[in-house]
Backbone bond lengths (Angstrom), bond angles and torsions (degrees), N, CA, C in turn:
res aa  C-N    CA-C-N  psi(-1)  N-CA   C-N-CA  omega(-1)  CA-C   N-CA-C  phi
1 I - - - 1.454 - - 1.516 106.87 -
2 K 1.326 114.99 125.79 1.452 121.48 -174.51 1.523 110.96 -106.02
3 A 1.298 117.57 168.18 1.447 123.64 176.54 1.541 108.89 -54.81
4 G 1.283 116.54 133.53 1.474 121.50 178.44 1.485 115.18 86.98
5 D 1.339 117.91 -10.59 1.481 120.36 176.25 1.523 108.44 -66.85
6 K 1.300 116.22 154.09 1.459 121.88 -177.35 1.519 108.93 -109.77
7 I 1.353 116.34 136.96 1.446 122.61 177.58 1.529 107.39 -117.39
8 V 1.314 117.39 130.56 1.454 122.93 175.56 1.512 108.48 -107.05
9 L 1.331 114.42 127.11 1.477 122.24 177.09 1.500 110.18 -114.74
10 I 1.336 117.74 134.58 1.459 120.10 172.08 1.525 105.97 -105.29
11 S 1.322 114.48 92.96 1.439 120.69 179.04 1.522 108.67 -178.94
12 G 1.308 117.07 150.14 1.434 121.22 172.63 1.507 110.31 -103.73
13 D 1.318 116.58 14.53 1.461 123.81 -174.21 1.511 111.19 -79.24
14 D 1.329 117.60 114.16 1.454 120.95 177.78 1.516 112.45 -61.75
15 Y 1.330 116.98 -31.91 1.453 121.52 179.35 1.526 110.33 -61.18
16 L 1.326 116.74 -45.89 1.453 121.39 178.86 1.530 110.97 -62.89
17 Y 1.335 116.16 -45.49 1.469 119.18 178.93 1.528 111.24 -61.51
18 N 1.351 116.09 -47.10 1.453 119.73 -176.89 1.531 111.91 -64.31
19 C 1.330 116.68 -41.80 1.472 119.20 177.30 1.512 111.53 -64.05
20 T 1.321 117.57 -42.81 1.468 121.15 -179.26 1.545 109.42 -64.08
21 A 1.307 116.76 -43.93 1.488 121.24 -179.54 1.541 110.23 -65.15
22 Y 1.328 116.72 -35.82 1.471 120.43 -179.49 1.519 111.01 -70.81
23 Y 1.348 116.95 -47.93 1.457 119.40 -174.86 1.501 113.95 -82.72
24 I 1.319 118.18 -21.99 1.471 122.11 -179.15 1.523 109.91 -130.36
25 P 1.342 117.54 60.81 1.479 119.97 -173.14 1.528 115.46 -65.30
26 Q 1.325 116.13 -19.02 1.466 120.49 -176.43 1.539 113.10 -78.06
27 A 1.322 117.97 -10.33 1.492 121.60 -175.57 1.514 110.89 -97.00
28 D 1.303 115.36 156.37 1.466 122.75 171.19 1.531 107.13 -92.10
29 I 1.334 117.43 127.40 1.469 122.27 -173.38 1.519 108.74 -111.34
30 F 1.321 115.35 133.90 1.461 122.85 -179.56 1.512 110.41 -129.76
31 Y 1.319 117.51 140.01 1.465 122.55 170.69 1.524 107.83 -95.60
32 T 1.306 115.37 148.49 1.468 120.54 175.01 1.515 108.83 -139.56
33 G 1.304 116.99 162.69 1.447 121.47 174.61 1.521 108.06 -80.54
34 P 1.315 119.49 -144.04 1.469 121.56 176.90 1.531 109.24 -56.27
35 F 1.333 114.32 149.57 1.486 119.26 -179.31 1.492 109.99 -58.99
36 D 1.330 116.33 121.17 1.450 122.53 -179.54 1.515 108.77 -141.66
37 P 1.341 117.55 104.70 1.493 120.08 -179.02 1.514 112.57 -54.50
38 E 1.342 118.20 -37.31 1.474 119.70 179.80 1.515 112.04 -61.91
39 Q 1.332 115.49 -43.11 1.464 119.52 179.05 1.535 110.67 -63.19
40 L 1.321 116.82 -39.55 1.478 120.38 178.12 1.533 109.33 -62.26
41 R 1.326 116.52 -43.32 1.476 119.31 178.73 1.514 110.84 -62.37
42 E 1.314 117.03 -45.56 1.493 120.59 -176.90 1.512 111.12 -64.75
43 E 1.317 117.19 -33.10 1.467 121.26 -177.41 1.547 111.54 -91.51
44 K 1.327 116.00 12.76 1.459 122.69 177.76 1.531 111.10 59.97
45 L 1.343 115.40 37.04 1.455 121.59 176.46 1.524 110.00 -112.70
46 S 1.329 116.56 26.86 1.461 120.27 -172.50 1.541 112.00 -66.95
47 E 1.327 117.11 -17.86 1.457 119.62 172.11 1.516 106.61 -129.74
48 S 1.316 115.39 107.83 1.454 119.93 -173.71 1.537 110.99 -156.90
49 W 1.307 114.78 167.67 1.459 121.99 172.83 1.492 107.21 -87.63
50 F 1.319 118.22 140.74 1.436 123.04 -177.51 1.526 107.99 -123.77
51 F 1.329 116.65 115.59 1.453 122.67 178.74 1.523 107.70 -97.80
52 D 1.321 116.28 108.06 1.461 122.46 -174.90 1.550 108.87 -103.54
53 N 1.317 116.13 107.61 1.475 118.71 -178.54 1.515 112.03 -104.49
54 G 1.346 116.65 15.94 1.446 117.94 178.97 1.501 112.93 -156.20
55 N 1.321 118.53 25.73 1.469 122.75 -178.56 1.499 112.23 56.86
56 Y 1.321 116.78 47.07 1.464 122.20 178.92 1.520 114.31 -82.84
57 L 1.307 115.20 -17.24 1.469 118.32 -176.26 1.529 109.18 -71.80
58 P 1.338 118.44 120.98 1.452 120.11 -178.68 1.519 112.37 -71.93
59 P 1.355 118.19 154.36 1.462 117.31 174.84 1.507 111.14 -65.92
60 I 1.308 116.07 149.61 1.477 121.27 -177.34 1.537 108.62 -95.80
61 E 1.329 116.09 123.09 1.448 121.32 175.81 1.527 106.48 -94.41
62 P 1.320 118.85 113.63 1.466 121.00 -173.14 1.535 113.69 -52.71
63 Q 1.311 118.84 -38.31 1.489 119.55 -177.31 1.515 112.83 -71.88
64 R 1.334 117.54 -19.07 1.466 121.62 179.87 1.495 113.00 -120.93
65 A 1.338 117.98 20.86 1.437 122.05 -174.78 1.531 110.97 -63.74
66 V 1.309 114.94 122.73 1.475 121.72 174.19 1.508 110.09 -115.65
67 F 1.316 117.24 -0.12 1.444 120.96 177.16 1.541 108.72 -153.52
68 S 1.320 115.30 161.01 1.457 120.10 171.76 1.528 108.55 -123.17
69 A 1.326 115.95 152.10 1.453 120.93 179.50 1.508 107.40 -139.71
70 V 1.327 115.87 126.67 1.446 121.49 176.68 1.525 107.21 -113.72
71 E 1.328 116.52 124.19 1.446 120.35 -177.20 1.535 109.72 -80.72
72 F 1.328 116.35 135.26 1.457 122.74 -179.59 1.526 111.45 -112.70
73 G 1.344 117.46 13.40 1.471 121.44 177.45 1.500 112.49 106.46
74 Q 1.330 114.66 -163.57 1.462 121.19 -178.30 1.529 109.68 -117.02
75 Y 1.325 114.85 153.89 1.442 121.37 174.32 1.497 108.31 -141.16
76 Q 1.307 116.72 151.40 1.474 119.57 -177.39 1.516 109.10 -128.70
77 F 1.347 115.66 129.16 1.457 124.02 170.96 1.528 105.23 -110.91
78 G 1.288 119.42 105.92 1.461 122.32 178.87 1.535 109.63 56.09
79 Y 1.324 116.26 -120.82 1.465 119.60 -178.39 1.526 113.43 -87.78
80 L 1.311 118.64 -0.28 1.494 122.39 179.71 1.495 111.94 -99.01
81 R 1.296 116.32 122.54 1.491 120.96 175.35 1.510 108.95 -108.40
82 M 1.316 116.95 132.78 1.458 121.04 -176.39 1.502 112.00 -128.51
83 N 1.315 115.11 146.49 1.465 120.87 166.45 1.528 105.38 -90.93
84 I 1.329 115.44 137.97 1.456 120.26 -178.70 1.525 109.55 -111.41
85 Y 1.313 114.09 127.89 1.477 121.14 -177.66 1.545 108.97 -126.12
86 K 1.314 115.58 150.17 1.454 121.44 167.16 1.530 105.00 -100.46
87 I 1.331 117.58 119.62 1.451 125.30 -175.87 1.511 110.08 -103.45
88 R 1.321 116.51 137.53 1.461 121.82 170.72 1.519 107.21 -134.08
89 V 1.353 115.72 120.99 1.457 122.11 179.49 1.516 107.56 -97.95
90 F 1.356 116.57 130.92 1.481 121.04 -176.90 1.516 110.09 -87.83
């Protein structure tokens, strides 16, 4: 994750936000509600990192794909374990 990259978190957990901001200070961090590709596009987050700490990422149906997600593994901040994806909304 480089300077200026965007990270999307689905959580209202201040601990998650604080840990992410501490360990990855060069990124712009955004909270979102349920995963919604349209909302990501509208908020200019159509290409961003997605930290999924609760399996919020929906399965992709190839015939109706409006986004792609590439998994980059897992990361853990204290008691929170997350899958990290690079998201691109078409």
